[in-house]
Residue, then its C-alpha position, 0 to 999 in steps of 0.5 A: m500500500g505504501f508509505d504514508e505521512r498522514l498517519a497522524p495518530v502515530l506520534s513521535a517526539s524527543i523527550p526532554r533530557l537534562s545533561d551535564l558532565r555527569g551524564s543525563l536525566t530523562k523524565i519518562f513518567a510524570d503527573g500520570a503521563f508518559g514522555a512528551p506532551g500528548f503521550v498519554i497511556e495507562p500502563r498495563q505492562i512496562l517491558y525492556s527489550t534488547t536486540d544484540r545485533a544490527g539486522v535483527l527484524r521483528g514483526l509485523h505483529a498486533q493483538l486482536p480485539p478486545y486485546s488490541e494495544a496502544k504502545l509507547i516505545v522509548s529508545l534507551t540505547g542504540r538505533m532502531y527503525w520502527v514501522v507501523v501499519d494502519l489496520r484500523a477499520g474504516s481508516r483512509s490510510f488502512g494498509c499504509w505504513r510509516g517508518f520512524e528511526l528511534a534513537p535515545d538522543g533524538v538527533s537521528g530520529a525520534a526518542a519515543l513513539q506513541v502508537p494507538v490501538g489499531f496498528a501492527h508493529g515491526c522493527l529493525a535494529l540499525s545498530d548493535a546493542a539496541g534497547l527499548m522500553i515499551v509501555a503497553d495498555q494491555d496485557f499480552a494475550p496468548g492466542h490473540g496475536v496476529g502477524i503479517a510478513w515483514d516483506d509483504a509485497e502489497l504493503a511494500i515496506e522499505w526497510p533500511l537493510a543496506g544490503r543485509e539479510p534480516v535476522l528473523s525468528k522462526e515464528h516471524e518467518a512464518y507470518g502470513s500475507f497482508s491479504s491473508f490477514k484481511s481475509s481472516h480478520g478484516s481489520l483491528 
């Protein structure tokens, strides 16, 4: 379907950081809100994810209703390329994707990304030793997860692989096509 800049509900931002000769301090949670202004999520899970080497690719995945998740993804170390695909029923950008580079300094990309309910996610490590904090508003629901192939021809996601073959888990290698997702589930 292609890249779409109009995926307005997906927010990316830098998170204010106080730095001096000792290091830095970043306020991720305060006054009931996470991250930058507009990043509001009620946490059910807070996860720490690490990826050991560049080229590791995860996703595309989502949870089906009633367990669909909104997520806040905060870059802690390294660099990641995060892709979201709009799977919201009736959305004008249904089936469109957008990619974001995430880095803790926010210089080469955003430091954080908030993704509302109705989107599939996938990510590619652009550096070795990438670490993320992921805040989700739903618990993991075994049996309610769904995956779409990272290299689906209809979605035509432009992953910045720089000539590398991605490293995938067996589970993610087995994800079906976007067409199969639409036939089985329609939307989120």
